[in-house]
C-alpha positions as YAML, in Angstrom:
chain: A
units: angstrom
residues:
- id: 1
  name: MET
  ca: [120.09, 122.03, 102.43]
- id: 2
  name: ALA
  ca: [118.54, 121.85, 105.88]
- id: 3
  name: TYR
  ca: [117.45, 118.34, 106.71]
- id: 4
  name: SER
  ca: [113.96, 117.66, 108.02]
- id: 5
  name: SER
  ca: [113.42, 115.69, 111.23]
- id: 6
  name: GLN
  ca: [112.59, 112.58, 109.17]
- id: 7
  name: ILE
  ca: [115.79, 112.79, 107.13]
- id: 8
  name: ARG
  ca: [117.90, 113.47, 110.22]
- id: 9
  name: ALA
  ca: [116.40, 110.43, 111.94]
- id: 10
  name: ALA
  ca: [117.04, 108.27, 108.87]
- id: 11
  name: VAL
  ca: [120.63, 109.46, 108.49]
- id: 12
  name: GLY
  ca: [121.27, 108.77, 112.15]
- id: 13
  name: ALA
  ca: [119.70, 105.31, 111.89]
- id: 14
  name: VAL
  ca: [121.83, 104.31, 108.90]
- id: 15
  name: ARG
  ca: [125.00, 105.68, 110.51]
- id: 16
  name: GLU
  ca: [124.30, 103.81, 113.73]
- id: 17
  name: SER
  ca: [123.48, 100.56, 111.93]
- id: 18
  name: LEU
  ca: [126.62, 100.69, 109.81]
- id: 19
  name: ALA
  ca: [128.76, 101.51, 112.85]
- id: 20
  name: GLY
  ca: [127.20, 98.54, 114.61]
- id: 21
  name: VAL
  ca: [128.56, 96.18, 111.96]
- id: 22
  name: GLY
  ca: [131.98, 97.82, 111.78]
- id: 23
  name: VAL
  ca: [131.48, 100.18, 108.82]
- id: 24
  name: GLY
  ca: [132.67, 103.66, 109.83]
- id: 25
  name: VAL
  ca: [134.68, 106.65, 108.62]
- id: 26
  name: GLN
  ca: [137.44, 105.43, 106.33]
- id: 27
  name: ASP
  ca: [139.96, 108.25, 106.84]
- id: 28
  name: ARG
  ca: [140.28, 111.80, 108.19]
- id: 29
  name: ARG
  ca: [139.27, 113.43, 104.90]
- id: 30
  name: PHE
  ca: [135.69, 112.37, 105.48]
- id: 31
  name: THR
  ca: [135.47, 114.19, 108.80]
- id: 32
  name: GLN
  ca: [135.91, 117.47, 106.90]
- id: 33
  name: HIS
  ca: [133.32, 119.43, 104.95]
- id: 34
  name: GLY
  ca: [133.17, 119.07, 101.19]
- id: 35
  name: GLU
  ca: [132.80, 116.27, 98.67]
- id: 36
  name: HIS
  ca: [135.33, 113.43, 98.85]
- id: 37
  name: ASP
  ca: [135.23, 110.40, 96.60]
- id: 38
  name: PRO
  ca: [135.71, 107.05, 98.32]
- id: 39
  name: LEU
  ca: [138.73, 105.00, 97.34]
- id: 40
  name: PRO
  ca: [138.16, 102.25, 94.75]
- id: 41
  name: ASP
  ca: [138.88, 99.60, 97.40]
- id: 42
  name: ALA
  ca: [136.69, 101.21, 100.08]
- id: 43
  name: PRO
  ca: [134.06, 98.96, 101.70]
- id: 44
  name: LEU
  ca: [130.90, 98.50, 99.65]
- id: 45
  name: VAL
  ca: [127.38, 98.62, 101.08]
- id: 46
  name: LEU
  ca: [124.53, 97.39, 98.90]
- id: 47
  name: VAL
  ca: [120.89, 98.48, 99.25]
- id: 48
  name: ALA
  ca: [118.22, 95.91, 98.41]
- id: 49
  name: CYS
  ca: [115.83, 98.07, 96.41]
- id: 50
  name: SER
  ca: [112.35, 97.06, 95.26]
- id: 51
  name: GLY
  ca: [111.45, 100.52, 93.97]
- id: 52
  name: GLY
  ca: [108.91, 101.13, 96.75]
- id: 53
  name: ARG
  ca: [108.99, 104.21, 98.97]
- id: 54
  name: ASP
  ca: [110.80, 102.46, 101.83]
- id: 55
  name: SER
  ca: [113.69, 101.14, 99.77]
- id: 56
  name: MET
  ca: [113.98, 104.29, 97.65]
- id: 57
  name: ALA
  ca: [114.20, 106.39, 100.84]
- id: 58
  name: LEU
  ca: [116.86, 104.00, 102.14]
- id: 59
  name: ALA
  ca: [118.80, 104.19, 98.87]
- id: 60
  name: ALA
  ca: [118.82, 108.00, 98.96]
- id: 61
  name: VAL
  ca: [119.82, 108.22, 102.63]
- id: 62
  name: ALA
  ca: [122.38, 105.41, 102.44]
- id: 63
  name: ARG
  ca: [124.06, 107.11, 99.48]
- id: 64
  name: THR
  ca: [124.44, 110.31, 101.54]
- id: 65
  name: VAL
  ca: [125.67, 108.52, 104.66]
- id: 66
  name: CYS
  ca: [128.13, 106.30, 102.78]
- id: 67
  name: ALA
  ca: [129.56, 109.33, 100.95]
- id: 68
  name: SER
  ca: [130.19, 111.01, 104.31]
- id: 69
  name: LEU
  ca: [132.02, 107.91, 105.56]
- id: 70
  name: GLY
  ca: [134.12, 107.25, 102.46]
- id: 71
  name: VAL
  ca: [132.20, 104.03, 101.80]
- id: 72
  name: ARG
  ca: [130.92, 102.94, 98.40]
- id: 73
  name: CYS
  ca: [127.16, 102.47, 98.06]
- id: 74
  name: GLY
  ca: [125.43, 100.35, 95.44]
- id: 75
  name: ALA
  ca: [122.04, 98.73, 94.90]
- id: 76
  name: VAL
  ca: [120.59, 95.34, 94.01]
- id: 77
  name: ILE
  ca: [117.20, 95.17, 92.29]
- id: 78
  name: VAL
  ca: [115.48, 91.77, 92.11]
- id: 79
  name: ASP
  ca: [112.85, 91.13, 89.45]
- id: 80
  name: HIS
  ca: [110.64, 88.26, 90.66]
- id: 81
  name: GLY
  ca: [108.73, 88.11, 87.38]
- id: 82
  name: LEU
  ca: [105.43, 87.61, 89.19]
- id: 83
  name: GLN
  ca: [103.57, 90.60, 87.75]
- id: 84
  name: ALA
  ca: [103.08, 91.92, 84.26]
- id: 85
  name: GLY
  ca: [105.59, 94.68, 83.63]
- id: 86
  name: SER
  ca: [107.89, 93.65, 86.48]
- id: 87
  name: GLY
  ca: [110.91, 93.91, 84.20]
- id: 88
  name: ARG
  ca: [110.04, 97.51, 83.35]
- id: 89
  name: VAL
  ca: [109.58, 98.38, 87.03]
- id: 90
  name: ALA
  ca: [112.95, 96.82, 87.86]
- id: 91
  name: ARG
  ca: [114.72, 98.76, 85.10]
- id: 92
  name: GLU
  ca: [113.09, 102.04, 86.19]
- id: 93
  name: THR
  ca: [114.18, 101.36, 89.77]
- id: 94
  name: ALA
  ca: [117.73, 100.71, 88.61]
- id: 95
  name: ASP
  ca: [117.69, 103.99, 86.68]
- id: 96
  name: ARG
  ca: [116.51, 105.90, 89.76]
- id: 97
  name: CYS
  ca: [119.25, 104.37, 91.88]
- id: 98
  name: GLU
  ca: [121.87, 105.33, 89.32]
- id: 99
  name: ARG
  ca: [120.54, 108.89, 89.22]
- id: 100
  name: LEU
  ca: [120.88, 109.03, 92.99]
- id: 101
  name: GLY
  ca: [124.56, 108.21, 92.52]
- id: 102
  name: LEU
  ca: [124.59, 104.60, 93.69]
- id: 103
  name: ALA
  ca: [127.17, 102.35, 92.04]
- id: 104
  name: PRO
  ca: [127.28, 99.56, 91.20]
- id: 105
  name: VAL
  ca: [123.61, 99.01, 90.45]
- id: 106
  name: THR
  ca: [122.82, 95.44, 89.48]
- id: 107
  name: LEU
  ca: [119.51, 93.96, 88.38]
- id: 108
  name: ARG
  ca: [118.84, 90.27, 89.04]
- id: 109
  name: ALA
  ca: [115.95, 88.35, 87.45]
- id: 110
  name: VAL
  ca: [114.88, 85.27, 89.40]
- id: 111
  name: GLN
  ca: [112.50, 82.38, 88.88]
- id: 112
  name: VAL
  ca: [110.08, 81.85, 91.73]
- id: 113
  name: GLN
  ca: [109.31, 78.16, 92.13]
- id: 114
  name: GLU
  ca: [106.50, 77.49, 94.58]
- id: 115
  name: SER
  ca: [107.15, 74.29, 96.54]
- id: 116
  name: GLY
  ca: [104.29, 74.06, 99.00]
- id: 117
  name: SER
  ca: [105.19, 76.95, 101.31]
- id: 118
  name: GLY
  ca: [103.32, 79.60, 99.28]
- id: 119
  name: VAL
  ca: [104.30, 82.07, 96.60]
- id: 120
  name: GLU
  ca: [105.32, 84.77, 99.09]
- id: 121
  name: ALA
  ca: [107.77, 82.45, 100.85]
- id: 122
  name: ALA
  ca: [109.12, 81.16, 97.54]
- id: 123
  name: ALA
  ca: [109.64, 84.73, 96.30]
- id: 124
  name: ARG
  ca: [111.43, 85.64, 99.53]
- id: 125
  name: ASP
  ca: [113.73, 82.63, 99.18]
- id: 126
  name: ALA
  ca: [114.54, 83.51, 95.57]
- id: 127
  name: ARG
  ca: [115.12, 87.16, 96.52]
- id: 128
  name: TYR
  ca: [117.53, 86.33, 99.34]
- id: 129
  name: ARG
  ca: [119.45, 83.92, 97.11]
- id: 130
  name: ALA
  ca: [119.86, 86.70, 94.55]
- id: 131
  name: LEU
  ca: [120.87, 89.27, 97.17]
- id: 132
  name: THR
  ca: [123.36, 86.86, 98.72]
- id: 133
  name: ALA
  ca: [124.88, 86.04, 95.34]
- id: 134
  name: ALA
  ca: [125.24, 89.74, 94.48]
- id: 135
  name: ALA
  ca: [126.83, 90.52, 97.84]
- id: 136
  name: ARG
  ca: [129.36, 87.75, 97.34]
- id: 137
  name: GLU
  ca: [130.06, 88.77, 93.75]
- id: 138
  name: TYR
  ca: [130.80, 92.36, 94.76]
- id: 139
  name: ASP
  ca: [132.38, 91.47, 98.13]
- id: 140
  name: ALA
  ca: [129.91, 93.75, 99.93]
- id: 141
  name: SER
  ca: [130.41, 94.47, 103.61]
- id: 142
  name: ALA
  ca: [126.64, 94.50, 104.20]
- id: 143
  name: VAL
  ca: [123.28, 94.50, 102.45]
- id: 144
  name: LEU
  ca: [120.74, 97.04, 103.74]
- id: 145
  name: LEU
  ca: [117.06, 96.05, 103.93]
- id: 146
  name: ALA
  ca: [114.36, 98.73, 104.09]
- id: 147
  name: HIS
  ca: [111.96, 97.10, 106.58]
- id: 148
  name: THR
  ca: [110.29, 99.75, 108.72]
- id: 149
  name: ARG
  ca: [108.53, 99.83, 112.08]
- id: 150
  name: ASP
  ca: [105.28, 99.14, 110.20]
- id: 151
  name: ASP
  ca: [106.78, 96.06, 108.57]
- id: 152
  name: GLN
  ca: [107.95, 94.91, 111.99]
- id: 153
  name: ALA
  ca: [104.45, 95.27, 113.45]
- id: 154
  name: GLU
  ca: [102.94, 93.42, 110.49]
- id: 155
  name: THR
  ca: [105.50, 90.64, 110.91]
- id: 156
  name: VAL
  ca: [104.54, 90.24, 114.57]
- id: 157
  name: LEU
  ca: [100.85, 89.99, 113.69]
- id: 158
  name: LEU
  ca: [101.62, 87.53, 110.88]
- id: 159
  name: GLY
  ca: [103.57, 85.37, 113.30]
- id: 160
  name: LEU
  ca: [100.83, 85.48, 115.91]
- id: 161
  name: LEU
  ca: [98.19, 84.49, 113.35]
- id: 162
  name: ARG
  ca: [100.29, 81.63, 111.98]
- id: 163
  name: SER
  ca: [101.99, 80.12, 115.02]
- id: 164
  name: GLY
  ca: [102.45, 82.44, 117.98]
- id: 165
  name: GLY
  ca: [105.10, 82.03, 120.62]
- id: 166
  name: ILE
  ca: [108.15, 84.08, 121.48]
- id: 167
  name: ASP
  ca: [109.52, 83.87, 117.93]
- id: 168
  name: ALA
  ca: [106.47, 85.69, 116.57]
- id: 169
  name: ILE
  ca: [106.71, 88.43, 119.18]
- id: 170
  name: ALA
  ca: [110.46, 88.83, 118.56]
- id: 171
  name: GLY
  ca: [109.82, 89.94, 114.98]
- id: 172
  name: MET
  ca: [112.68, 90.67, 112.59]
- id: 173
  name: PRO
  ca: [116.22, 91.14, 113.94]
- id: 174
  name: PRO
  ca: [118.13, 94.37, 113.19]
- id: 175
  name: THR
  ca: [120.97, 92.30, 111.73]
- id: 176
  name: LEU
  ca: [121.31, 88.76, 110.50]
- id: 177
  name: ASP
  ca: [123.96, 86.60, 108.89]
- id: 178
  name: ARG
  ca: [122.70, 84.54, 105.99]
- id: 179
  name: ASP
  ca: [125.16, 82.22, 104.29]
- id: 180
  name: GLY
  ca: [128.03, 84.46, 105.37]
- id: 181
  name: VAL
  ca: [126.39, 87.67, 104.08]
- id: 182
  name: LEU
  ca: [125.48, 90.36, 106.62]
- id: 183
  name: PHE
  ca: [121.99, 91.86, 106.27]
- id: 184
  name: VAL
  ca: [121.12, 95.04, 108.17]
- id: 185
  name: ARG
  ca: [117.75, 96.72, 108.80]
- id: 186
  name: PRO
  ca: [118.43, 100.40, 109.68]
- id: 187
  name: PHE
  ca: [114.81, 101.61, 109.43]
- id: 188
  name: LEU
  ca: [113.11, 99.44, 112.07]
- id: 189
  name: GLU
  ca: [112.54, 102.53, 114.24]
- id: 190
  name: LEU
  ca: [111.11, 104.59, 111.37]
- id: 191
  name: GLY
  ca: [107.54, 104.40, 110.08]
- id: 192
  name: ARG
  ca: [106.19, 104.27, 106.56]
- id: 193
  name: ALA
  ca: [105.03, 107.86, 106.97]
- id: 194
  name: ASP
  ca: [108.68, 108.81, 107.53]
- id: 195
  name: THR
  ca: [109.91, 107.09, 104.37]
- id: 196
  name: THR
  ca: [107.09, 108.68, 102.38]
- id: 197
  name: ALA
  ca: [108.08, 112.11, 103.69]
- id: 198
  name: ILE
  ca: [111.76, 111.48, 102.88]
- id: 199
  name: CYS
  ca: [110.96, 110.56, 99.29]
- id: 200
  name: GLU
  ca: [108.72, 113.60, 98.89]
- id: 201
  name: GLN
  ca: [111.27, 115.97, 100.43]
- id: 202
  name: LEU
  ca: [114.13, 114.60, 98.31]
- id: 203
  name: ARG
  ca: [111.90, 114.42, 95.22]
- id: 204
  name: VAL
  ca: [112.58, 110.71, 94.81]
- id: 205
  name: ALA
  ca: [109.95, 108.83, 92.81]
- id: 206
  name: TRP
  ca: [108.77, 105.40, 93.89]
- id: 207
  name: TRP
  ca: [106.54, 102.56, 92.72]
- id: 208
  name: ASP
  ca: [103.55, 101.22, 94.67]
- id: 209
  name: ASP
  ca: [103.13, 97.45, 94.42]
- id: 210
  name: PRO
  ca: [99.49, 96.85, 93.42]
- id: 211
  name: THR
  ca: [99.38, 93.69, 95.56]
- id: 212
  name: ASN
  ca: [99.66, 95.94, 98.63]
- id: 213
  name: GLY
  ca: [96.11, 97.08, 97.92]
- id: 214
  name: GLU
  ca: [96.77, 100.72, 98.77]
- id: 215
  name: ALA
  ca: [94.50, 101.97, 95.99]
- id: 216
  name: ALA
  ca: [91.67, 99.57, 96.86]
- id: 217
  name: GLU
  ca: [88.48, 100.78, 98.52]
- id: 218
  name: GLY
  ca: [86.99, 98.73, 101.31]
- id: 219
  name: PRO
  ca: [88.43, 95.56, 102.86]
- id: 220
  name: LEU
  ca: [90.82, 93.48, 100.77]
- id: 221
  name: ASP
  ca: [89.64, 90.01, 99.79]
- id: 222
  name: ALA
  ca: [91.58, 86.75, 100.02]
- id: 223
  name: ARG
  ca: [93.21, 87.29, 96.63]
- id: 224
  name: TYR
  ca: [95.58, 89.72, 98.30]
- id: 225
  name: PRO
  ca: [98.54, 88.45, 100.36]
- id: 226
  name: LEU
  ca: [97.86, 88.10, 104.09]
- id: 227
  name: ARG
  ca: [100.46, 90.76, 104.90]
- id: 228
  name: SER
  ca: [98.67, 93.22, 102.61]
- id: 229
  name: ARG
  ca: [95.34, 92.51, 104.33]
- id: 230
  name: ILE
  ca: [96.95, 93.03, 107.73]
- id: 231
  name: ARG
  ca: [98.38, 96.36, 106.55]
- id: 232
  name: HIS
  ca: [95.25, 97.58, 104.81]
- id: 233
  name: ASP
  ca: [92.53, 96.33, 107.18]
- id: 234
  name: LEU
  ca: [93.77, 94.97, 110.51]
- id: 235
  name: MET
  ca: [96.33, 97.62, 111.46]
- id: 236
  name: PRO
  ca: [93.94, 100.58, 110.95]
- id: 237
  name: ALA
  ca: [91.24, 98.71, 112.89]
- id: 238
  name: LEU
  ca: [93.61, 98.10, 115.79]
- id: 239
  name: ALA
  ca: [94.72, 101.74, 115.73]
- id: 240
  name: ARG
  ca: [91.09, 102.89, 115.93]
- id: 241
  name: PHE
  ca: [90.40, 100.43, 118.74]
- id: 242
  name: MET
  ca: [93.44, 101.45, 120.79]
- id: 243
  name: GLY
  ca: [93.53, 105.10, 119.85]
- id: 244
  name: ALA
  ca: [97.29, 104.81, 119.47]
- id: 245
  name: ASP
  ca: [100.05, 103.97, 117.00]
- id: 246
  name: VAL
  ca: [99.85, 100.17, 117.05]
- id: 247
  name: SER
  ca: [103.02, 99.77, 114.99]
- id: 248
  name: ALA
  ca: [105.04, 101.54, 117.65]
- id: 249
  name: VAL
  ca: [103.53, 99.42, 120.44]
- id: 250
  name: LEU
  ca: [104.13, 96.11, 118.64]
- id: 251
  name: ALA
  ca: [107.59, 97.05, 117.44]
- id: 252
  name: ARG
  ca: [108.61, 98.15, 120.93]
- id: 253
  name: GLY
  ca: [107.67, 94.76, 122.34]
- id: 254
  name: THR
  ca: [110.02, 92.97, 119.96]
- id: 255
  name: ARG
  ca: [113.14, 94.24, 121.74]
- id: 256
  name: SER
  ca: [112.72, 92.36, 125.01]
- id: 257
  name: ALA
  ca: [111.26, 89.34, 123.24]
- id: 258
  name: ARG
  ca: [114.35, 89.16, 121.05]
- id: 259
  name: HIS
  ca: [116.60, 88.85, 124.11]
- id: 260
  name: ASP
  ca: [114.45, 85.95, 125.31]
- id: 261
  name: LYS
  ca: [114.59, 84.31, 121.88]
- id: 262
  name: GLU
  ca: [118.37, 84.66, 121.63]
- id: 263
  name: TYR
  ca: [118.80, 83.01, 125.03]
- id: 264
  name: LEU
  ca: [116.48, 80.12, 124.13]
- id: 265
  name: ASP
  ca: [118.22, 79.63, 120.79]
- id: 266
  name: ALA
  ca: [121.62, 79.46, 122.48]
- id: 267
  name: GLU
  ca: [120.32, 76.94, 125.02]
- id: 268
  name: ALA
  ca: [118.77, 74.88, 122.23]
- id: 269
  name: GLU
  ca: [122.06, 74.74, 120.34]
- id: 270
  name: ARG
  ca: [123.83, 73.46, 123.45]
- id: 271
  name: ALA
  ca: [121.13, 70.87, 124.05]
- id: 272
  name: LEU
  ca: [121.17, 69.78, 120.39]
- id: 273
  name: ALA
  ca: [124.83, 68.82, 120.70]
- id: 274
  name: ASP
  ca: [123.92, 66.53, 123.60]
- id: 275
  name: VAL
  ca: [120.76, 64.84, 122.31]
- id: 276
  name: ALA
  ca: [121.47, 64.46, 118.59]
- id: 277
  name: ARG
  ca: [124.14, 63.50, 116.13]
- id: 278
  name: PHE
  ca: [124.44, 63.88, 112.40]
- id: 279
  name: VAL
  ca: [125.52, 61.25, 109.87]
- id: 280
  name: GLY
  ca: [126.32, 61.28, 106.18]
- id: 281
  name: THR
  ca: [126.78, 64.27, 103.88]
- id: 282
  name: ALA
  ca: [124.32, 66.17, 101.75]
- id: 283
  name: ASP
  ca: [126.37, 65.20, 98.70]
- id: 284
  name: ALA
  ca: [125.28, 61.62, 99.27]
- id: 285
  name: VAL
  ca: [121.65, 62.53, 98.70]
- id: 286
  name: ALA
  ca: [121.94, 65.60, 96.44]
- id: 287
  name: GLY
  ca: [120.30, 65.48, 93.06]
- id: 288
  name: ALA
  ca: [122.28, 65.27, 89.85]
- id: 289
  name: ASP
  ca: [121.05, 68.73, 88.90]
- id: 290
  name: GLY
  ca: [123.01, 70.30, 91.76]
- id: 291
  name: THR
  ca: [120.05, 70.93, 94.02]
- id: 292
  name: ASP
  ca: [120.48, 70.32, 97.70]
- id: 293
  name: ALA
  ca: [119.05, 67.59, 99.83]
- id: 294
  name: THR
  ca: [115.67, 69.31, 99.98]
- id: 295
  name: GLY
  ca: [115.27, 69.08, 96.22]
- id: 296
  name: ALA
  ca: [115.35, 72.86, 95.86]
- id: 297
  name: ALA
  ca: [118.00, 75.43, 95.13]
- id: 298
  name: GLY
  ca: [117.72, 76.57, 98.73]
- id: 299
  name: ALA
  ca: [115.84, 75.28, 101.73]
- id: 300
  name: ALA
  ca: [112.94, 77.19, 103.15]
- id: 301
  name: GLU
  ca: [113.36, 78.90, 106.47]
- id: 302
  name: PRO
  ca: [113.47, 76.70, 109.56]
- id: 303
  name: ALA
  ca: [110.52, 77.15, 111.87]
- id: 304
  name: GLY
  ca: [111.25, 79.68, 114.57]
- id: 305
  name: ALA
  ca: [114.44, 80.95, 112.93]
- id: 306
  name: ASP
  ca: [115.44, 84.43, 111.82]
- id: 307
  name: ALA
  ca: [115.71, 83.58, 108.16]
- id: 308
  name: VAL
  ca: [119.27, 82.49, 108.85]
- id: 309
  name: ARG
  ca: [120.40, 79.74, 106.56]
- id: 310
  name: THR
  ca: [122.37, 76.67, 107.62]
- id: 311
  name: GLU
  ca: [124.03, 76.08, 104.27]
- id: 312
  name: GLU
  ca: [127.42, 75.14, 105.68]
- id: 313
  name: ARG
  ca: [125.91, 72.52, 107.95]
- id: 314
  name: ARG
  ca: [123.70, 71.11, 105.19]
- id: 315
  name: GLU
  ca: [126.71, 70.50, 102.97]
- id: 316
  name: ARG
  ca: [128.07, 67.91, 105.34]
- id: 317
  name: ARG
  ca: [124.98, 66.55, 107.13]
- id: 318
  name: ALA
  ca: [122.37, 64.41, 105.42]
- id: 319
  name: ALA
  ca: [120.68, 62.65, 108.34]
- id: 320
  name: LEU
  ca: [119.82, 63.50, 111.94]
- id: 321
  name: LEU
  ca: [119.56, 61.03, 114.82]
- id: 322
  name: PHE
  ca: [117.86, 62.08, 118.07]
- id: 323
  name: ASP
  ca: [118.26, 60.17, 121.30]
- id: 324
  name: ALA
  ca: [114.55, 59.88, 122.10]
- id: 325
  name: ARG
  ca: [115.05, 59.52, 125.85]
- id: 326
  name: LYS
  ca: [117.34, 62.53, 126.16]
- id: 327
  name: LEU
  ca: [115.11, 64.60, 123.88]
- id: 328
  name: GLY
  ca: [112.04, 63.70, 125.92]
- id: 329
  name: ALA
  ca: [113.75, 64.76, 129.15]
- id: 330
  name: LEU
  ca: [114.23, 68.35, 127.95]
- id: 331
  name: HIS
  ca: [111.90, 71.18, 128.96]
- id: 332
  name: PRO
  ca: [109.23, 71.66, 126.24]
- id: 333
  name: ALA
  ca: [110.41, 75.23, 125.53]
- id: 334
  name: ILE
  ca: [113.87, 73.91, 124.70]
- id: 335
  name: ARG
  ca: [112.81, 70.55, 123.25]
- id: 336
  name: ARG
  ca: [110.75, 72.01, 120.40]
- id: 337
  name: ARG
  ca: [113.46, 74.52, 119.60]
- id: 338
  name: VAL
  ca: [116.05, 71.70, 119.55]
- id: 339
  name: ILE
  ca: [113.91, 69.81, 117.04]
- id: 340
  name: ALA
  ca: [113.53, 72.90, 114.82]
- id: 341
  name: HIS
  ca: [117.28, 73.62, 114.95]
- id: 342
  name: GLY
  ca: [118.07, 70.00, 114.17]
- id: 343
  name: LEU
  ca: [115.75, 69.96, 111.17]
- id: 344
  name: ALA
  ca: [117.28, 73.19, 109.88]
- id: 345
  name: SER
  ca: [120.72, 71.59, 110.18]
- id: 346
  name: VAL
  ca: [119.80, 69.03, 107.53]
- id: 347
  name: GLY
  ca: [118.03, 71.59, 105.35]
- id: 348
  name: VAL
  ca: [114.47, 70.75, 106.37]
- id: 349
  name: ALA
  ca: [111.94, 73.50, 107.11]
- id: 350
  name: GLY
  ca: [109.75, 72.08, 109.86]
- id: 351
  name: ASN
  ca: [106.48, 73.84, 110.62]
- id: 352
  name: GLN
  ca: [104.91, 73.93, 114.07]
- id: 353
  name: LEU
  ca: [102.71, 70.87, 113.53]
- id: 354
  name: GLN
  ca: [105.64, 68.80, 112.27]
- id: 355
  name: VAL
  ca: [107.85, 69.83, 115.17]
- id: 356
  name: GLU
  ca: [105.10, 68.87, 117.63]
- id: 357
  name: ALA
  ca: [104.61, 65.52, 115.87]
- id: 358
  name: ILE
  ca: [108.32, 64.73, 116.19]
- id: 359
  name: GLU
  ca: [108.13, 65.78, 119.83]
- id: 360
  name: ARG
  ca: [105.40, 63.20, 120.38]
- id: 361
  name: LEU
  ca: [107.73, 60.51, 119.03]
- id: 362
  name: ALA
  ca: [109.85, 61.26, 122.10]
- id: 363
  name: VAL
  ca: [107.30, 62.02, 124.83]
- id: 364
  name: ASP
  ca: [104.17, 60.14, 123.72]
- id: 365
  name: TRP
  ca: [105.55, 57.14, 121.87]
- id: 366
  name: HIS
  ca: [102.98, 54.41, 121.18]
- id: 367
  name: GLY
  ca: [104.18, 53.03, 117.87]
- id: 368
  name: GLN
  ca: [102.86, 55.82, 115.63]
- id: 369
  name: GLY
  ca: [104.05, 56.10, 112.06]
- id: 370
  name: ALA
  ca: [106.59, 58.41, 110.46]
- id: 371
  name: VAL
  ca: [106.25, 62.19, 110.38]
- id: 372
  name: ASN
  ca: [106.42, 63.39, 106.78]
- id: 373
  name: LEU
  ca: [108.60, 66.46, 106.20]
- id: 374
  name: SER
  ca: [109.55, 68.65, 103.23]
- id: 375
  name: GLY
  ca: [112.17, 67.68, 100.67]
- id: 376
  name: GLY
  ca: [111.35, 63.98, 100.80]
- id: 377
  name: TYR
  ca: [112.44, 63.70, 104.43]
- id: 378
  name: SER
  ca: [110.60, 61.95, 107.24]
- id: 379
  name: ALA
  ca: [111.14, 61.35, 110.95]
- id: 380
  name: ASN
  ca: [110.77, 57.80, 112.19]
- id: 381
  name: ARG
  ca: [111.35, 56.30, 115.64]
- id: 382
  name: GLN
  ca: [113.08, 52.92, 115.96]
- id: 383
  name: LYS
  ca: [113.56, 51.78, 119.55]
- id: 384
  name: HIS
  ca: [115.24, 54.72, 121.31]
- id: 385
  name: VAL
  ca: [116.38, 56.61, 118.20]
- id: 386
  name: ILE
  ca: [114.37, 59.12, 116.14]
- id: 387
  name: ARG
  ca: [115.83, 59.18, 112.65]
- id: 388
  name: VAL
  ca: [115.32, 62.17, 110.34]
- id: 389
  name: CYS
  ca: [116.37, 61.03, 106.87]
- id: 390
  name: GLN
  ca: [115.34, 61.24, 103.27]
- id: 391
  name: ASP
  ca: [112.84, 58.57, 102.37]
- id: 392
  name: GLY
  ca: [114.67, 55.41, 101.35]
- id: 393
  name: MET
  ca: [117.58, 56.09, 103.70]
- id: 394
  name: HIS
  ca: [115.93, 54.88, 106.91]
- id: 395
  name: GLU
  ca: [116.94, 51.31, 106.30]
- id: 396
  name: ASN
  ca: [120.37, 51.89, 104.84]
- id: 397
  name: ARG
  ca: [123.76, 52.84, 106.23]
- id: 398
  name: GLY
  ca: [123.24, 56.52, 105.45]
- id: 399
  name: CYS
  ca: [120.72, 56.80, 108.27]
- id: 400
  name: SER
  ca: [121.93, 54.20, 110.69]
- id: 401
  name: GLY
  ca: [122.76, 54.55, 114.34]
- id: 402
  name: SER
  ca: [122.93, 52.37, 117.40]
- id: 403
  name: ASP
  ca: [119.77, 52.14, 119.48]
...
């Protein structure tokens, strides 16, 4: 069949993304016309599939691209259990993926446990844990995520509304490593209109999440997630105001901002090694139920990070000691990033207000009390040392350090 412009763009995007992470043609057979089955030990690419139009379009295109490369292509469907009938939707999505020819297709049911960061964040954490576990189980080379240019624009606006700064403008990265699993976003240059067209042209059915509010008339109220309200109300209003495709404008700005963010992150890591040290191990403070030092099966995302976990660090670091004088001497742009990176290294998700409060322990010290953090942690200054420990450890050897 002759491919439409949308399908050609999607095929090219998936090919380019896979090539960028080292997944290419497996042998000369796949450079020739005709159907060729991949070898049983060929690399496996998994598609994270919710059943929506974006992920179903990605599943269909990825299956075609992987077949042309001699690469196996499977799918992971995560059932969050947050809506009535979610199990049925997940099973129907799995069936559609199987009919498209993806294999293996695995369905993972998760429990979403809200721990103060909101249901959306808790669901994302549970989803990524499930995707990471599936990728490890099947030894996948990469997991493909179906975020589009529209999702990127919405993410930028979400970040600006919640905190701002270069991290918000940088948006989502095209690739990220999370606990040793490679996640790839091939569709960041494609819009939701493109994925809709691909599904229609390939006659692939999809499911519309009712929490997106697409069927609602008029503005969405506060019962809908903030991202849905941005999509349904704010983005169209901005498009009318500008008379242009706002998603393209916002997404385009993420590219240069990401270079800035990567540089600042690298500088912060270098500075962290100079102004802080880590003591103890997470095992020393882990719960008997096997949870980590945060009291949850996985820590929430560190502020200003790309959803990249620090699991390996957390396993051997239970407490963080900042040299207050050295920390205070850093430029503010680096200092706050150093604090956020340090918190992430002990499995603590610090929000902007908490990071700024710890910063004041270094630059505006006048005997103020401890800064309370998630997971039972707090930051407390004693003489010239700022200690980030679980409560109860500040006075014991697990969180000690010379002043």
